[in-house]
DOPAFI-412691 format. One record per atom (N, C-alpha, C, O, CB): x, y, z; residue in three letters. Coordinates in steps of 0.001 Angstrom, whole numbers, plus 524288, in hexadecimal, padded with zeros to 5 digits. Atoms other than C-alpha are relative to their C-alpha. Glycine has a CB too. Example, Ala and Ser with C-alpha at 12.3 -4.5 7.8 and 13.67 -1.06 7.14 Angstrom:
BEGIN
8037A7FB5A80000ALA;8300C7EE6C81E78ALA;80384804B080000ALA;807908049D80299ALA;7FC208001B804DEALA;7FCCC7FB5A7FFC4SER;835667FBDC81BE4SER;7FCFE80442802DASER;7FEFB8089680383SER;8019E801CE7FA79SER;
end
This chain:
BEGIN
7FB627FCDC80090MET;93C41B174EE4665MET;801CC7FFE57FA53MET;80180803D67F797MET;804527FE15803AAMET;7FE8F800948057CPHE;94157B1225E397DPHE;7FBC87FCC87FD63PHE;7F9A47F9247FFB0PHE;805827FD687FF5APHE;803FE802F0802DBASP;937FBB0D5FE2F35ASP;802C27FC3B7FC4AASP;804007FD937F7D8ASP;7FC3A803C17FCEDASP;7FD51803FD8031FILE;93E59B00E3E2A4DILE;7FC217FB917FF22ILE;7F9FE7F964802D9ILE;805297FDFC802C7ILE;803B48042980137SER;935E9AF6FEE234ESER;802CF7FAB97FFF1SER;807967FA7380066SER;7FD4C801087FAAESER;7FDDA8054A80011PHE;937CFAE847E229DPHE;803967FF3F7FB52PHE;8079F7FCAB7FBC2PHE;7FB987FBF27FFE7PHE;7FCDE80082804C0PHE;93D1DAE937E14BFPHE;8056380280800C0PHE;80950800437FF1BPHE;7FD26802877FB51PHE;7FB017FD657FF04GLU;947BBAF2D3E18E4GLU;8035C7FCDE803C7GLU;8081E7FC9D80320GLU;7FF188057F80229GLU;7FD12803537FC59ILE;94B9AAE9F8E2448ILE;8024D7FB4B7FD1DILE;806BA7F9C07FE33ILE;7FC6C7FE248048DILE;7FE198048480312MET;94CE7ADE78E1AB4MET;804BA8019C7FCABMET;808867FEAF7FC48MET;7FB8B7FDC87FC6BMET;7FBA27FE3D80350ILE;955C5AE667E11B4ILE;804DA800EE8036DILE;809267FF62801EBILE;7FE7F805227FCF0ILE;7FB957FF157FC7CILE;95E6FAEAB5E1D28ILE;8023C7FAC8801DFILE;806FE7FA3380234ILE;7FE4F80366804BBILE;7FE328052A7FE42SER;95F20ADC8DE21FCSER;803187FD3B7FBC9SER;807247FAE57FCEESER;7FB617FCA0801A1SER;7FD3A8029E8045AILE;96339AD75CE14A9ILE;8054D8029A7FF1EILE;809357FFE77FE59ILE;7FCAC8002F7FADDILE;7FB057FD46800B8ILE;96DADAE1ECE1329ILE;803A77FEC18048AILE;808507FDEA803B5ILE;7FF26805FD7FF8CILE;7FCD2801677FB75GLY;9726CADF22E2123GLY;8020B7FA797FF98GLY;806837F97F80112GLY;7FCDE8009D804FDGLY;7FE578056C800A6LEU;9730CAD08CE1E24LEU;8046A7FF9B7FC10LEU;808197FC9D7FCD8LEU;7FB697FC967FE4ALEU;7FBF68002380405ILE;97B2EAD2F9E1201ILE;805088028E801FCILE;809478006C8013DILE;7FE17802C17FB01ILE;7FB5A7FD197FE60VAL;98468ADCFFE1825VAL;8028B7FD86804CEVAL;8074E7FCD7804E3VAL;7FE96805B380126VAL;7FDDF801E87FB0BILE;98614AD749E25D2ILE;8010C7FA297FFCBILE;804F17F856801F1ILE;7FC448013D8047CILE;7FF69805B280049GLY;9847BAC8F3E22EAGLY;7FC6F7FD62803E7GLY;7FAD27FFB8807C9GLY;805B27FE5F800FDGLY;803B2802D97FCACPRO;97C01ABE85E2909PRO;802137FEC18057CPRO;7FEF17FDFF8090EPRO;7FE7E7FB027FD5CPRO;7FDE3801687FADAGLU;98562ABBA1E3476GLU;7FF8C8049C803E6GLU;7FE51803CE8087AGLU;805CE7FE4B7FF76GLU;7FFF27FB7F7FC75ARG;985F7AC969E3A17ARG;7FACD802F680022ARG;7FA2B8066E80367ARG;80451803B47FE6CARG;804F97FD238004ALEU;97823ACE06E3694LEU;7FCE27FFC68051FLEU;7FAE3803D5806C2LEU;7FCAE7FDD07FB92LEU;802F4800177FB15PRO;97188AC929E4345PRO;802738037880442PRO;7FFA8806168072BPRO;7FF997FA66801FCPRO;7FD647FCC97FC16GLN;97BD1ACFD6E4BC6GLN;7FF41805D07FEC6GLN;7FE5B808E08025FGLN;805DE7FEA480045GLN;800C97FA9580192VAL;97AA0ADCA8E441BVAL;7FA578019D800F1VAL;7F954805FC802ACVAL;80179800C47FA35VAL;805917FED77FF29ALA;96BBFADBF9E44C6ALA;7FEF7800E2805DAALA;7FC1A8047580751ALA;7FC7F7FB757FDDEALA;800A47FF557FA5CARG;96C74ADA31E539DARG;802408053D801D2ARG;7FFD7807FF804EFARG;802A57FB7B802F2ARG;7FD857FB137FE98THR;975C9AE5AEE54E2THR;7FCAF8049B7FE33THR;7FBFD8086380117THR;8057E800577FDA0THR;803667FBD1801F4LEU;96D09AEE29E4C64LEU;7FAFB8006980337LEU;7F90C804B680428LEU;7FEA97FF117FA3ALEU;804A8800057FCABGLY;96146AEA25E5499GLY;80107802C580539GLY;7FDD8805E380707GLY;7FE317FA5A800FFGLY;7FE927FD737FB16HIS;9683CAEE45E611EHIS;800BC805E47FF3AHIS;7FF088090480276HIS;805077FD8E8023AHIS;7FF347FA7480118LEU;96C55AFB32E5AE9LEU;7FAC6802D47FF1CLEU;7F9FD80735800F1LEU;8038D800A97FB32LEU;8052B7FDAD800E1MET;95E72AFDCBE5656MET;7FD0D8009A8052CMET;7FA6A8048880605MET;7FCC97FC9D7FC26MET;802877FFA67FAD9GLY;9596BAFAE1E6416GLY;802318047B80332GLY;7FF468074E805C5GLY;800A87FAE280301GLY;7FD947FBB47FD2BARG;96327B0452E69F4ARG;7FE58805487FDB7ARG;7FD64809008009DARG;805F97FF767FFE0ARG;801C87FB1D8027DCYS;95F5FB0ECAE5FFECYS;7FA698013E80195CYS;7F92E805BD802C5CYS;800657FF9C7F9FCCYS;8056D7FF1F7FE66ARG;950F7B0CFDE6334ARG;7FFB5801BE805B6ARG;7FCB1805388071CARG;7FCBF7FB017FF32ARG;7FFE77FE8B7FA81GLN;95401B0DAAE71B1GLN;801EF8059E800B0GLN;7FFDF80880803F1GLN;803777FC3780318GLN;7FDFC7FAB07FFBCLEU;95BDBB1A24E6FA4LEU;7FBE3803EF7FE37LEU;7FB28807FF800AFLEU;804F1800847FCAELEU;804197FC7F801F1VAL;950F8B205EE679DVAL;7FB9F8007480405VAL;7F9AD804BE804FDVAL;7FDCE7FE067FAB6VAL;804187FFEB7FC06TYR;946EFB1C8CE71F2TYR;801BB80338804B0TYR;7FEAB80646806CATYR;7FE977FA6C801B5TYR;7FDEC7FD0D7FB93SER;94F9DB220EE7CB6SER;7FFF9805DE7FEE4SER;7FE7D808F780242SER;805917FE2C80148SER;7FFF77FA748016AVAL;95142B2F02E7579VAL;7FA70802287FFDEVAL;7F97880678801C4VAL;802AE800CF7FAA6VAL;8057B7FE508001ELYS;9428FB2FE3E7301LYS;7FDE1800BC8058BLYS;7FB3F80497806B2LYS;7FCA17FBFF7FD01LYS;801DD7FFB87FA98THR;93FC2B2D2CE8152THR;80254804BB802D0THR;7FF9280777805A5THR;801627FAF3802F7THR;7FD817FB7B7FD89ASP;949A5B3762E85D2ASP;7FD96805217FE1BASP;7FC91808A780137ASP;805E47FFFA7FEE3ASP;802637FB3C80228ILE;943F3B41A8E7CBCILE;7FA85800BC8022FILE;7F90B8050A803BEILE;7FFD27FFC47F9F5ILE;805507FFC17FDECHIS;9362CB3E6BE8118HIS;8000F801A8805BFHIS;7FCE7804E980759HIS;7FD417FAAD7FF63HIS;7FFA47FE9C7FA75ASN;93A26B3F40E8F7DASN;80192805B7800B9ASN;7FF838085A8042DASN;803ED7FC72802C7ASN;7FE667FA8C7FFA4GLU;940E0B4C51E8D6CGLU;7FB7C803AA7FEADGLU;7FAC3807AD8013BGLU;804A08010B7FC5FGLU;804877FCCB80168LEU;934CCB51CBE86B2LEU;7FC008001080469LEU;7F9C5804268059ELEU;7FD787FDF97FAF1LEU;803BB800457FBA3ARG;92C2AB4D1FE91D9ARG;801F280321804ABARG;7FEE3805C480748ARG;7FF0D7FA4A801A0ARG;7FDD47FCF87FBA6MET;93562B5300E9BEBMET;7FF64805DA7FEF7MET;7FE34808D980289MET;805D37FE9F800DDMET;8009F7FA798015EGLU;934F5B5FF9E94B5GLU;7FA54801B6800B6GLU;7F94A805F3802BAGLU;801C9800FF7FA52GLU;8058C7FECC7FF51GLU;92614B5F95E9470GLU;7FE9B8005D805CDGLU;7FBB6803D88076CGLU;7FC9A7FBD47FD4DGLU;8011C7FFF07FA63LEU;925B0B5C58EA2F9LEU;8024A804DA8029BLEU;7FFE08070F80621LEU;8022C7FB0F8029BLEU;7FDB07FB427FDD2LYS;92EE4B679EEA614LYS;7FCB2804BF7FEAALYS;7FBE480826801F7LYS;80598800BE7FDFCLYS;8036A7FBA980181LYS;9263CB70F8E9E64LYS;7FB047FFF280341LYS;7F9308040780506LYS;7FEA97FFB67FA22LYS;804C38007B7FCEBMET;91A54B6BCCEA57EMET;8010580196805A6MET;7FDCC8044480802MET;7FDE17FA627FFC0MET;7FEA97FE8C7FAA8GLN;9211CB6D3AEB2AFGLN;800AB805E280073GLN;7FEE58083B80440GLN;804FF7FD33801C4GLN;7FF527FA517FFEAASP;924F9B7B2EEAF6BASP;7FAC2802CB7FFD5ASP;7F9F5806A28029DASP;80366801C67FB6AASP;805217FD7380051SER;91705B7E9AEABACSER;7FCF97FF4D80517SER;7FA43802E3806CCSER;7FCD27FDCA7FB62SER;802A9800E77FB06VAL;911C5B786BEB82BVAL;8025B8037F80439VAL;7FF7E805C28075BVAL;800627FA2C8019EVAL;7FD697FC997FC2BGLN;91BE4B7FC6EC056GLN;7FE4F805AE7FF38GLN;7FD5C8087D80301GLN;806077FF877FF8BGLN;801AD7FAA68011FGLU;91829B8C73EB990GLU;7FA6F800E3801E7GLU;7F93C804F880423GLU;80065801287FA1EGLU;805657FF977FE39THR;909D2B89F0EBC5BTHR;7FFBF80036805F9THR;7FCCA8034B8082FTHR;7FCC37FB607FDF1THR;7FFEA8000E7FA47VAL;90CBFB86D6ECA9EVAL;801CD8054A80217VAL;7FF818075B805C6VAL;8039C7FB9A80209VAL;7FE0D7FAF27FE35HIS;91499B935EECC2AHIS;7FBF1804507FF23HIS;7FB47807B780278HIS;8051B8015F7FD2DHIS;803EB7FBF4800F8SER;909F1B9B98EC5EDSER;7FB737FF90803D8SER;7F97A80385805BBSER;7FDFA7FFA27FA5ESER;80438800C87FC33ILE;8FF86B959BECEB7ILE;801CD801BC80567ILE;7FEE28044D8083DILE;7FE3F7FA328001EILE;7FDE87FE7F7FAEAGLU;90833B9772EDAA1GLU;8004B805EF80081GLU;7FEED8081C80492GLU;8056B7FD95800D4GLU;7FFAE7FA4B7FFE3ASN;90A94BA5AAED724ASN;7FA9C8027E80065ASN;7F9E78064B80340ASN;802CD802017FB23ASN;805427FDBF7FFBCSER;8FC27BA84EED4F9SER;7FD957FF3980563SER;7FAE0802AC8075ESER;7FC7B7FD947FBD1SER;8020E800F77FAB9VAL;8F8A9BA202EE204VAL;80287803BE803E4VAL;7FFE0805F68073CVAL;800F97FA3F801ADVAL;7FD587FC5B7FC7BARG;90303BAA17EE8FAARG;7FDF28058B7FF4EARG;7FD34808618031DARG;805E87FFE07FF10ARG;8020A7FACA8010EGLN;8FE02BB65BEE25DGLN;7FA97800AE8026CGLN;7F976804BD804BFGLN;7FFC6801017FA18GLN;8053F7FFBB7FDB0GLU;8F004BB35DEE690GLU;8004A8004E805F4GLU;7FD598033680867GLU;7FCBB7FB3D7FE58GLU;7FF6B7FFDF7FA4CILE;8F476BB0C3EF487ILE;801BA80568801BEILE;7FFAC807858058BILE;803F77FBD4801DCILE;7FE2C7FABB7FE9BASN;8FBC3BBDAAEF4EAASN;7FBA9804077FF68ASN;7FB2D80790802A0ASN;804B18018E7FC9AASN;8045C7FC61800BCGLU;8EFEEBC4CCEEF84GLU;7FC0B7FF7180473GLU;7FA0C8035780670GLU;7FD527FF087FAAFGLU;803B4800D97FBB7LEU;8E727BBE91EF9CBLEU;8021B8022F8051FLEU;7FF32804818082ALEU;7FECD7FA2A8009DLEU;7FDAE7FDE37FB37LYS;8F0A9BC21EF04A7LYS;7FFB5805F38000BLYS;7FE498084D803FDLYS;805B67FE358008CLYS;8001A7FA4C8002CSER;8F19BBD029F0029SER;7FA69802078008ASER;7F987806068030FSER;80274801FF7FAE4SER;805797FE6F7FF7CTHR;8E2C7BD108EFEE0THR;7FE3A7FF79805ADTHR;7FB7A802DF807AETHR;7FC7D7FCAD7FC63THR;8017C800CC7FA8FALA;8E112BCB7EF0C94ALA;8026A8042B80377ALA;7FFDB8062680705ALA;801A67FA91801DBALA;7FD727FBEE7FCE5GLN;8EAECBD512F1226GLN;7FD65805457FF0CGLN;7FCA080851802B0GLN;805E18004E7FEB2GLN;802987FB1A8014DLEU;8E464BE048F0B09LEU;7FAA08004080297LEU;7F91F80452804AALEU;7FF7F8009B7FA08LEU;80520800287FD7DASP;8D6FBBDC06F1006ASP;8007A800BB805E6ASP;7FD51803728084CASP;7FD3F7FAD37FEC9ASP;7FF3F7FF7C7FA59ALA;8DC26BDAD9F1DE0ALA;80156805A68015AALA;7FF4B807BF8052BALA;8045D7FC43801F2ALA;7FE877FA917FEFAALA;8E24ABE862F1D3DALA;7FB52803977FF28ALA;7FA828073880235ALA;80499801AD7FC75ALA;804987FCD180118THR;8D5F6BEE3AF1745THR;7FBF07FF588044ETHR;7F97980327805E6THR;7FDA77FE8D7FAACTHR;803C1800FC7FBD3GLY;8CD6EBE7DAF219FGLY;8018B802B380506GLY;7FE29804BF807C3GLY;7FF737FA35800F2GLY;7FE277FD5A7FB45ALA;8D5CCBED47F2CADALA;7FF40805E37FF7FALA;7FDB88086F80346ALA;805CE7FEB78010BALA;800BC7FA64800D6GLU;8D559BFAF3F26CEGLU;7FA408017A8006FGLU;7F8F480586802AEGLU;802258019F7FAA4GLU;805937FED67FFCCGLN;8C694BFA58F2550GLN;7FE087FFD480597GLN;7FAB2802F680713GLN;7FCEC7FC297FC9BGLN;801A58005F7FA89THR;8C4FABF631F337ETHR;801BB804D6802FCTHR;7FEC9806DF80632THR;8023E7FB0880294THR;7FE067FB677FD44GLU;8CD65C017BF3833GLU;7FD39804F87FE21GLU;7FC5B8088A8013BGLU;805EF800817FF31GLU;8026F7FB5480234ASN;8C6CEC0B63F2F2EASN;7FA378008280157ASN;7F82C804DC80162ASN;800A47FFFD7FA2BASN;8059C7FFE07FEF1HIS;8B8C5C07CBF32A7HIS;7FF087FEB8805C1HIS;7FFB27FA3A80757HIS;7FD087FC197FC67HIS;800C7800F37FA63PRO;8B586C0949F4112PRO;7FB8C7FC3A80113PRO;7FBD57F93D804D5PRO;7FEF58051A802CDPRO;80456803997FEE9GLU;8A898C01F2F4008GLU;801A37FA557FF29GLU;7FFBE7F6D7801DFGLU;7FB488014D7FC87GLU;7FE0F80550800D3THR;8AFB1BF606F3A9FTHR;8034A7FE5A804A7THR;803057F9DD8065CTHR;803367FFA07FAE3THR;7FCCA8012C7FB7ELYS;8B952BF6D7F45DBLYS;7FC937FEE8804C2LYS;7FDCA7FB78807E4LYS;803C6804818011DLYS;8038E800E07FBA2GLN;8AE13BF7CAF4F86GLN;7FD727FAA77FF9CGLN;7FCBD7F7FD8038DGLN;7FBD38044380032GLN;8026180524800B0ARG;8A7BABEBB2F499CARG;803DC7FBB68016EARG;802687F7DA803E7ARG;7FE197FF4A7FA59ARG;7FC0A803EA7FEC2VAL;8B471BE427F4ABEVAL;800CA7FFBB805E5VAL;801377FB7A80818VAL;80537801437FD38VAL;7FF457FFEB7FA56ASP;8B629BE899F58ECASP;7FB637FD81802C9ASP;7FC257FA9080683ASP;800C380599801ECASP;80491802427FD76SER;8A82ABE4F9F5C7FSER;7FFBB7FA1F7FF12SER;7FDEE7F73680273SER;7FB03802A17FE07SER;7FFF18059F8010FALA;8A9BBBD7B9F55F4ALA;803E57FD4880392ALA;802F07F8E880553ALA;8015A7FEEC7FA3AALA;7FC1D802527FC87GLU;8B5DBBD539F5E12GLU;7FDEF7FFBF80596GLU;7FF097FC0180865GLU;80520803207FFD0GLU;802137FFE97FAB5LYS;8AEBDBD8FDF6A94LYS;7FBB37FBF7800BALYS;7FB407F9A3804E9LYS;7FDF48056780150LYS;804628039B7FF76SER;8A2EEBD083F67DESER;801857FA567FEEESER;7FE3B7F6DC7FF6DSER;7FBA8801977FC5DSER;7FE4F805568012AASN;8AAE8BC486F6437ASN;800797FCF580514ASN;8039F7FE688086AASN;805467FFF97FCFCASN;7FFDE802EA7FB11PRO;8A880BBA66F6EEEPRO;804CB7FC8780084PRO;805977FA3F804ADPRO;7FB277FCB480083PRO;7FB948038D7FFB4THR;8B4C2BB2E4F6BF1THR;804FD802B4801ADTHR;809318006780150THR;800D27FD667FAD6THR;7FB607FD277FE43ILE;8BE06BBD2FF7126ILE;801B27FDA980536ILE;7FE897FD6A808D4ILE;7FEE58060980081ILE;7FE5B802C17FB3FPRO;8C635BB661F7B9CPRO;8009080386804B7PRO;800A78018780917PRO;805117FD497FF0EPRO;7FF2B7FC827FBA6ASP;8C7FCBC283F840FASP;7FADF801BF80290ASP;7FAEB8057B80597ASP;8030A804B07FE32ASP;804F07FE6A7FD9BGLN;8B997BC352F87EDGLN;800287FECC805D8GLN;802717FAF180796GLN;7FB4D7FD317FD5AGLN;8000D800AD7FA58GLN;8B740BC4CCF9644GLN;7FBD27FC0E8017AGLN;7F8077FB327FEA7GLN;7FF0D80545802CFGLN;803DE803A07FDE8LYS;8B009BBAE4F9E50LYS;7FB5780323801F4LYS;7FBE9807C28032ALYS;8025C7FC9280476LYS;804797FD197FDFDPRO;8A26ABBE94FA29BPRO;8011E802148057EPRO;803B07FF8A808AAPRO;7FB1A7FC878000BPRO;7FF137FD897FAE0SER;8A27BBC7B6FAE35SER;7FCEC7FD2E8043ASER;7F9977F9E68031ASER;7FE7B805DE7FFE1SER;8028C8027B7FB8DALA;89E02BC3BAFBBBBALA;7FA3D8014B8001EALA;7F7217FE1E801F2ALA;80291801AB80516ALA;805767FE8380012ALA;89142BCB0FFB9E4ALA;7FD0A7FCA67FC22ALA;7F8777FB6C7FCFBALA;7FF65805C87FEAAALA;802A980332803DEGLN;88E10BC317FAE23GLN;7FFBC7FA58801C5GLN;7FC347F78280028GLN;802BE800637FABBGLN;7FFF28055B7FE20ASP;8917FBB65AFB512ASP;7FBA07FEEB803D8ASP;7F9E17FA7780453ASP;8052C7FECC8027FASP;803FD800CA7FBFELYS;88752BB882FBFAELYS;7FACF7FF097FD69LYS;7F91F802067FA0BLYS;7FFAA804B9803B7LYS;8053580136801EATHR;87A7CBB24AFBCB6THR;7FC3A800A68048BTHR;7FDB67FFB380905THR;7FFB87FA5C7FDA4THR;803B67FF6A7FBA6PRO;86E3ABB517FC49BPRO;7FEED7FAD180293PRO;7FD857F70F7FFEBPRO;7FAE3802697FE1FPRO;80103804D37FD2FSER;86CC2BAAC6FCF11SER;7FA948001C8025ESER;7F8B5804348040FSER;8041B7FF1F8043CSER;805598004E7FE21GLN;85F91BA636FD36AGLN;7FF917FCCE804BEGLN;7FB487FC29806D4GLN;7FC857FDE67FBF9GLN;
end
């Protein structure tokens, strides 16, 4: 903090000894030591507060940038979902129109429905089919 050499400390001590006197010099030195300690503590406290404020400002900027990135990603995902939904609806509408417009496609769909063995409304085999030739 201050650049004070040993020679300068000796000169200050000699002047203090002459001005203050040998009886009060130890008490004044102790008081000056306490004051210097308090000044150092105050300077350290101010430095720490400034450093903490700068870090908080950096963290707030970082949080804002992360929030902005999250919002942009969220918006792009929502936009993609909406595009996929609209494409699916358009494809479904186009497929229904094509089925109605093309009779052969409708016939294929109808024949596929008739030949599907998993239809629950199928009738049980008739009595003629149940009879087996007996020997």
